[in-house]
C-alpha positions in Angstrom: -16.2 -28.2 3.9 -16.6 -25.6 1.2 -18.8 -23.5 3.4 -16.2 -23.6 6.2 -13.5 -22.4 3.7 -15.8 -19.5 2.6 -16.5 -18.5 6.2 -12.8 -18.7 7.0 -11.9 -16.5 4.1 -14.6 -14.0 5.0 -13.4 -13.9 8.6 -9.8 -13.3 7.5 -10.9 -10.3 5.4 -13.0 -8.9 8.2 -10.1 -9.3 10.6 -7.7 -7.6 8.2 -10.2 -4.7 7.7 -10.7 -4.4 11.5 -7.0 -4.3 12.4 -6.2 -2.0 9.5 -8.8 0.4 10.8 -7.4 0.1 14.4 -3.9 0.9 13.0 -5.3 4.0 11.3 -6.9 5.2 14.5 -3.7 4.6 16.4 -1.8 6.7 13.8 -4.2 9.5 14.3 -3.4 9.5 18.0 0.3 9.3 17.6 1.0 13.0 18.2 -0.5 12.8 21.6 0.4 9.3 22.6 3.8 7.8 21.7 2.6 4.2 22.5 0.1 4.6 19.7 2.8 4.9 17.1 4.5 1.7 18.3 1.2 -0.1 18.4 0.2 1.0 14.9 3.6 -0.1 13.6 3.1 -3.6 15.1 -0.4 -3.8 13.6 0.9 -2.8 10.2 3.7 -5.3 10.4 1.2 -8.1 11.2 -0.8 -7.1 8.2 2.3 -7.0 6.0 1.8 -3.3 5.2 4.8 -0.9 5.2 3.8 1.9 7.6 6.1 4.4 5.9 4.5 3.9 2.5 1.1 4.0 4.0 1.8 7.3 5.7 3.1 8.7 2.4 -0.1 7.6 0.6 -2.2 9.2 3.3 -0.3 12.5 2.9 -0.8 12.5 -0.8 -4.6 11.9 -0.3 -4.8 14.7 2.2 -3.0 17.1 -0.3 -5.4 15.9 -3.0 -2.5 14.6 -5.1 -3.0 11.6 -7.3 -0.5 8.8 -7.2 1.2 8.2 -10.4 0.1 5.1 -12.2 2.7 2.4 -12.5 3.9 1.9 -16.0 3.9 -1.6 -17.3 7.3 -3.0 -18.0 8.5 -2.5 -21.5 9.1 -5.5 -23.7 12.4 -5.9 -25.4 10.8 -4.9 -28.7 9.5 -1.7 -27.3 12.8 -1.0 -25.6 14.6 -1.5 -28.9 12.3 0.9 -30.7 12.8 3.5 -28.0 16.5 3.2 -28.2 16.5 3.4 -32.0 14.4 6.5 -31.8 16.7 8.1 -29.3 19.9 7.6 -31.3 21.6 10.9 -32.3 21.9 10.1 -36.0 18.1 10.7 -36.5 
Protein backbone atom coordinates (compact mmCIF):
# COMPACT_ATOMS: atom_id res chain seq x y z
CA UNK A 1 0.00 0.00 0.00
CA UNK A 2 2.86 2.37 0.80
CA UNK A 3 4.36 1.83 -2.65
CA UNK A 4 1.03 2.71 -4.26
CA UNK A 5 0.88 5.97 -2.28
CA UNK A 6 4.42 6.85 -3.35
CA UNK A 7 3.60 6.21 -6.99
CA UNK A 8 0.39 8.22 -6.70
CA UNK A 9 2.24 11.18 -5.18
CA UNK A 10 4.94 10.93 -7.85
CA UNK A 11 2.31 10.82 -10.60
CA UNK A 12 0.55 13.88 -9.17
CA UNK A 13 3.82 15.84 -9.24
CA UNK A 14 4.55 14.74 -12.79
CA UNK A 15 1.05 15.73 -13.91
CA UNK A 16 1.34 19.12 -12.23
CA UNK A 17 4.70 19.77 -13.90
CA UNK A 18 3.38 18.64 -17.28
CA UNK A 19 0.25 20.79 -17.16
CA UNK A 20 2.18 23.79 -15.86
CA UNK A 21 4.58 23.44 -18.80
CA UNK A 22 1.65 23.21 -21.22
CA UNK A 23 0.12 26.35 -19.71
CA UNK A 24 3.45 28.16 -20.20
CA UNK A 25 3.54 27.07 -23.84
CA UNK A 26 -0.01 28.30 -24.34
CA UNK A 27 0.92 31.66 -22.80
CA UNK A 28 3.77 32.00 -25.26
CA UNK A 29 1.30 31.54 -28.15
CA UNK A 30 -1.35 33.89 -26.74
CA UNK A 31 -0.44 36.82 -29.00
CA UNK A 32 -1.12 34.77 -32.13
CA UNK A 33 -3.95 32.59 -30.89
CA UNK A 34 -6.68 33.98 -28.62
CA UNK A 35 -7.84 30.46 -27.68
CA UNK A 36 -4.42 29.78 -26.17
CA UNK A 37 -4.93 32.44 -23.52
CA UNK A 38 -8.26 30.98 -22.46
CA UNK A 39 -6.80 27.47 -22.41
CA UNK A 40 -3.81 28.60 -20.34
CA UNK A 41 -6.14 30.34 -17.91
CA UNK A 42 -8.13 27.11 -17.43
CA UNK A 43 -4.96 25.10 -16.86
CA UNK A 44 -3.67 27.57 -14.30
CA UNK A 45 -7.01 27.51 -12.50
CA UNK A 46 -6.94 23.72 -12.36
CA UNK A 47 -3.43 23.96 -10.85
CA UNK A 48 -4.59 26.60 -8.33
CA UNK A 49 -2.13 29.14 -9.75
CA UNK A 50 -3.14 32.76 -10.29
CA UNK A 51 -2.29 33.52 -13.90
CA UNK A 52 -1.95 37.27 -13.29
CA UNK A 53 0.67 36.82 -10.57
CA UNK A 54 2.42 34.19 -12.68
CA UNK A 55 2.65 36.63 -15.61
CA UNK A 56 4.05 39.33 -13.32
CA UNK A 57 6.70 36.91 -12.05
CA UNK A 58 7.66 36.02 -15.60
CA UNK A 59 7.95 39.70 -16.53
CA UNK A 60 10.21 40.32 -13.55
CA UNK A 61 12.41 37.39 -14.52
CA UNK A 62 12.64 38.62 -18.10
CA UNK A 63 13.71 42.05 -16.88
CA UNK A 64 16.28 40.48 -14.58
CA UNK A 65 14.59 41.91 -11.51
CA UNK A 66 14.67 40.03 -8.27
CA UNK A 67 11.47 39.59 -6.36
CA UNK A 68 11.54 41.20 -2.94
CA UNK A 69 11.76 38.73 -0.14
CA UNK A 70 8.75 38.55 2.09
CA UNK A 71 9.45 39.90 5.53
CA UNK A 72 8.45 37.67 8.41
CA UNK A 73 5.62 39.06 10.49
CA UNK A 74 6.82 41.16 13.38
CA UNK A 75 6.04 39.96 16.84
CA UNK A 76 4.30 42.24 19.29
CA UNK A 77 7.55 42.84 21.17
CA UNK A 78 9.34 43.93 18.02
CA UNK A 79 6.39 46.12 16.98
CA UNK A 80 6.45 47.79 20.40
CA UNK A 81 10.19 48.49 20.14
CA UNK A 82 9.75 49.95 16.66
CA UNK A 83 6.91 52.16 17.86
CA UNK A 84 8.96 53.35 20.84
CA UNK A 85 11.88 54.14 18.58
CA UNK A 86 9.65 56.16 16.25
CA UNK A 87 8.13 58.33 18.96
CA UNK A 88 8.87 62.04 18.41
CA UNK A 89 10.19 62.66 21.96
CA UNK A 90 13.42 60.78 21.20
